[in-house]
C-alpha positions as CSV (number, residue, x, y, z in Angstrom):
1,M,31.5,-4.9,-12.2
2,R,29.0,-3.5,-15.2
3,F,29.6,-0.4,-16.1
4,V,26.5,1.9,-17.5
5,P,26.4,4.0,-20.6
6,V,26.1,7.7,-20.2
7,K,23.2,9.2,-20.7
8,S,22.4,11.6,-23.1
9,A,21.1,14.9,-21.8
10,D,17.5,14.1,-23.6
11,Q,17.5,11.3,-21.5
12,Q,18.7,12.8,-18.1
13,A,15.7,15.0,-19.1
14,A,13.3,12.6,-19.0
15,L,14.5,11.1,-16.1
16,M,14.0,14.3,-14.2
17,L,10.4,13.9,-15.2
18,I,10.3,10.7,-12.9
19,G,12.0,12.0,-10.2
20,L,10.2,15.3,-10.0
21,R,6.6,12.6,-10.0
22,D,8.3,11.1,-6.9
23,R,9.0,14.0,-5.2
24,L,5.3,15.0,-5.6
25,I,3.6,11.7,-4.4
26,R,5.9,11.9,-1.7
27,Q,4.8,15.5,-0.3
28,R,0.9,14.8,-1.3
29,T,1.0,11.2,0.9
30,Q,2.9,13.3,3.5
31,L,0.3,16.5,3.4
32,A,-2.9,13.9,3.4
33,N,-1.7,12.4,6.1
34,A,-1.3,15.5,8.0
35,I,-4.9,16.9,7.3
36,R,-6.1,13.1,8.4
37,G,-3.9,13.5,11.7
38,Y,-5.3,16.9,12.5
39,A,-8.6,16.1,11.4
40,A,-8.8,13.7,13.4
41,E,-8.4,15.6,16.8
42,F,-11.1,17.3,16.1
43,G,-13.6,14.4,15.6
44,L,-13.7,14.1,12.1
45,V,-12.3,11.0,10.8
46,A,-11.6,9.4,7.0
47,A,-10.4,6.0,5.8
48,K,-7.6,5.6,4.0
49,G,-6.8,6.3,0.4
50,I,-5.9,9.6,-1.2
51,C,-9.6,9.6,-2.7
52,R,-10.9,10.7,0.7
53,I,-9.0,13.9,1.3
54,E,-10.8,16.4,-0.9
55,P,-14.2,14.8,0.4
56,L,-12.6,15.3,4.1
57,L,-11.7,18.7,3.4
58,E,-15.3,19.0,2.4
59,R,-16.5,18.1,5.5
60,I,-13.9,20.6,7.6
61,K,-15.5,23.1,5.4
62,A,-19.5,22.5,7.1
63,D,-18.2,22.0,10.0
64,D,-19.6,25.1,12.1
65,T,-18.2,24.0,15.6
66,L,-14.7,24.1,14.6
67,P,-12.4,26.8,15.9
68,A,-11.6,29.9,13.6
69,L,-7.7,29.3,13.5
70,A,-8.4,25.3,13.0
71,R,-10.6,26.2,9.8
72,E,-8.2,29.1,8.8
73,L,-5.0,26.6,8.9
74,F,-7.1,23.7,7.3
75,V,-8.1,26.3,4.4
76,I,-3.9,26.9,3.8
77,H,-4.0,23.2,4.1
78,E,-6.5,23.0,1.5
79,T,-4.7,24.4,-1.0
80,E,-0.9,23.6,-0.3
81,Y,-3.2,20.0,-1.4
82,A,-4.5,21.6,-5.0
83,Q,-1.3,23.1,-5.7
84,L,0.0,19.7,-5.6
85,Q,-2.5,17.5,-7.5
86,A,-2.1,20.5,-10.3
87,Q,1.5,20.0,-10.4
88,L,1.4,16.4,-10.2
89,E,-1.5,16.4,-13.1
90,E,0.7,17.9,-14.9
91,V,3.9,16.3,-14.8
92,E,1.6,12.6,-15.5
93,D,0.7,14.9,-18.4
94,K,4.3,15.3,-19.8
95,L,4.9,11.4,-18.7
96,M,2.4,10.4,-21.1
97,A,3.2,12.8,-23.6
98,W,6.9,11.1,-23.7
99,H,5.6,7.6,-23.4
100,R,3.2,8.1,-26.1
101,A,6.5,9.8,-28.6
102,D,9.0,6.8,-27.4
103,E,8.1,3.5,-29.7
104,C,9.6,1.0,-27.5
105,S,7.6,2.6,-24.0
106,R,4.5,1.7,-26.0
107,R,5.8,-1.8,-26.9
108,L,6.0,-2.5,-23.2
109,A,2.6,-1.2,-22.0
110,K,1.2,-4.1,-23.5
111,I,2.8,-6.1,-20.8
112,P,-0.1,-6.9,-18.6
113,G,1.9,-5.4,-14.9
114,I,3.2,-3.3,-16.9
115,G,1.3,0.4,-17.8
116,P,2.5,3.6,-19.1
117,I,4.4,4.7,-15.9
118,G,6.3,1.4,-16.1
119,A,7.0,1.3,-19.4
120,S,8.7,4.9,-19.3
121,M,10.6,3.9,-16.5
122,L,11.7,1.0,-17.9
123,V,12.9,2.6,-21.2
124,M,14.1,5.5,-19.2
125,K,16.4,3.4,-16.7
126,A,17.8,1.1,-18.6
127,P,18.6,2.6,-21.9
128,A,21.1,0.0,-22.8
129,P,19.5,-3.1,-22.2
130,E,21.8,-5.4,-24.6
131,I,25.1,-4.8,-21.9
132,F,22.9,-8.0,-20.3
133,R,23.6,-11.1,-21.3
134,S,20.1,-12.4,-20.5
135,A,16.9,-11.7,-19.2
136,R,18.5,-13.2,-16.0
137,H,21.3,-10.8,-15.4
138,F,19.0,-7.9,-16.1
139,A,16.1,-9.1,-13.4
140,A,19.2,-9.4,-11.0
141,W,20.0,-5.9,-12.0
142,L,16.5,-4.9,-10.6
143,G,16.7,-6.9,-7.3
144,L,14.3,-9.0,-8.1
145,T,16.2,-12.6,-7.3
146,P,16.5,-14.3,-4.0
147,K,19.5,-14.6,-2.3
148,D,21.5,-17.3,-2.5
149,H,23.2,-19.1,1.2
150,S,23.2,-22.5,-0.5
151,T,26.0,-24.7,1.0
152,A,27.0,-28.2,1.5
153,G,25.1,-29.0,-1.5
154,K,21.3,-27.8,0.0
155,V,19.6,-24.9,-1.4
156,R,18.8,-22.3,0.3
157,L,17.3,-19.3,-1.2
158,G,16.5,-15.6,0.2
159,V,14.7,-12.8,0.2
160,I,15.3,-10.9,-2.8
161,T,18.7,-9.1,-3.6
162,R,16.8,-5.3,-3.7
163,A,20.2,-4.6,-6.3
164,G,19.4,-2.0,-8.7
165,D,16.6,0.8,-8.7
166,E,14.4,0.8,-5.6
167,A,11.6,2.9,-8.0
168,L,11.6,0.2,-11.0
169,R,11.6,-2.7,-8.6
170,S,8.4,-1.0,-6.7
171,V,6.3,-0.3,-9.8
172,L,7.1,-3.7,-11.6
173,V,6.1,-5.6,-8.2
174,V,2.6,-3.2,-7.6
175,G,2.1,-4.2,-11.6
176,A,2.5,-7.5,-10.6
177,T,0.1,-7.2,-7.4
178,A,-2.5,-6.0,-9.9
179,V,-2.2,-8.6,-12.4
180,I,-3.1,-11.2,-9.8
181,R,-5.5,-9.3,-8.2
182,H,-7.3,-9.5,-11.6
183,A,-6.9,-13.3,-12.1
184,R,-8.6,-14.6,-8.5
185,R,-11.4,-12.3,-10.2
186,R,-11.3,-14.0,-13.5
187,H,-9.8,-17.2,-12.4
188,G,-10.7,-19.2,-16.3
189,R,-8.2,-16.6,-17.9
190,A,-5.5,-16.1,-15.9
191,S,-2.2,-18.1,-16.4
192,P,-2.3,-22.0,-15.7
193,W,1.9,-21.4,-14.0
194,L,0.3,-18.2,-11.7
195,I,-2.8,-20.1,-10.8
196,A,-0.7,-23.2,-9.7
197,L,2.0,-20.7,-7.9
198,L,-0.7,-18.9,-5.9
199,K,-1.9,-22.1,-4.9
200,R,1.4,-23.0,-3.0
201,K,3.2,-19.5,-2.4
202,P,1.8,-16.8,-0.3
203,P,0.7,-13.5,-2.5
204,K,3.5,-11.6,-2.0
205,L,6.0,-14.1,-2.9
206,V,3.9,-14.6,-5.8
207,A,4.2,-11.4,-6.9
208,V,8.1,-10.7,-6.6
209,A,8.0,-14.1,-8.5
210,L,5.9,-12.7,-11.2
211,A,7.9,-9.1,-11.4
212,N,10.5,-11.7,-12.3
213,K,8.8,-12.5,-14.8
214,I,7.8,-9.7,-16.4
215,A,10.9,-8.1,-16.2
216,R,12.5,-11.2,-18.2
217,I,9.5,-10.8,-20.8
218,A,10.4,-7.0,-20.9
219,W,14.0,-7.0,-21.3
220,K,13.7,-9.3,-24.2
221,L,11.4,-7.1,-26.0
222,M,13.5,-4.6,-25.4
223,V,16.7,-6.1,-26.7
224,S,14.4,-7.8,-30.2
225,G,12.2,-5.1,-31.0
226,E,9.2,-7.6,-30.6
227,C,6.1,-7.0,-30.2
228,Y,4.4,-8.5,-26.6
229,R,2.4,-12.4,-27.4
230,A,1.0,-13.7,-24.3
231,Q,1.3,-17.5,-26.3
232,A,4.4,-16.7,-27.1
233,A,5.8,-14.2,-23.6
234,S,6.9,-17.9,-21.2
235,T,8.8,-19.7,-24.3
236,E,10.3,-16.3,-25.3
237,V,11.9,-15.8,-21.5
238,A,13.0,-19.5,-21.2
239,C,14.8,-19.0,-24.1
240,A,16.2,-15.6,-22.8
241,G,17.4,-16.7,-19.2
């Protein structure tokens, strides 16, 4: 059993930023789906994506064939959507200010696949990385290691354990997916390890493997206080694991 150190009042307040941001994003997604669904009932179809909602609302306002009641209700939805957007932008501004003020968070953001949000979450949710004996233990705590079903000398690895914090694990996997997408566009500058893995494994499995590697690099930098160096990253992870 691993005991997590008690967080300070400032650390707990910072975690509220992450929680509030996640809740606002869920509410915005729910409202966007409702707007898209109601509009489709009147023949106004929009592609998926948050960026499509505001143009859809403009089309709704310009459509004179809609009943008066529907137009009034869409105005209510538009007002609520604008309020959620404004609140989300305010929270993200506060989160970026926290990120810029934290030295460790700024260092972690230099790792490919970890942006300001991911770096801030790593620092907030793992304030004492030294309690983990190795980078492998840290990745396992995040749930980025496969379940072991080995028996009778046969190695059988299953899906990831999904231990730890789901939001943090999700951010790391999404960041790894972005790195893979970039690697496919610029094949010559991608990591040889990543290119070789993409040739042998499905992209989703590669994304989890890369997220595991990113988590190990992040643990090493958090414990050592060093800055990210692309050429030395693989060596550092090997030593840490």
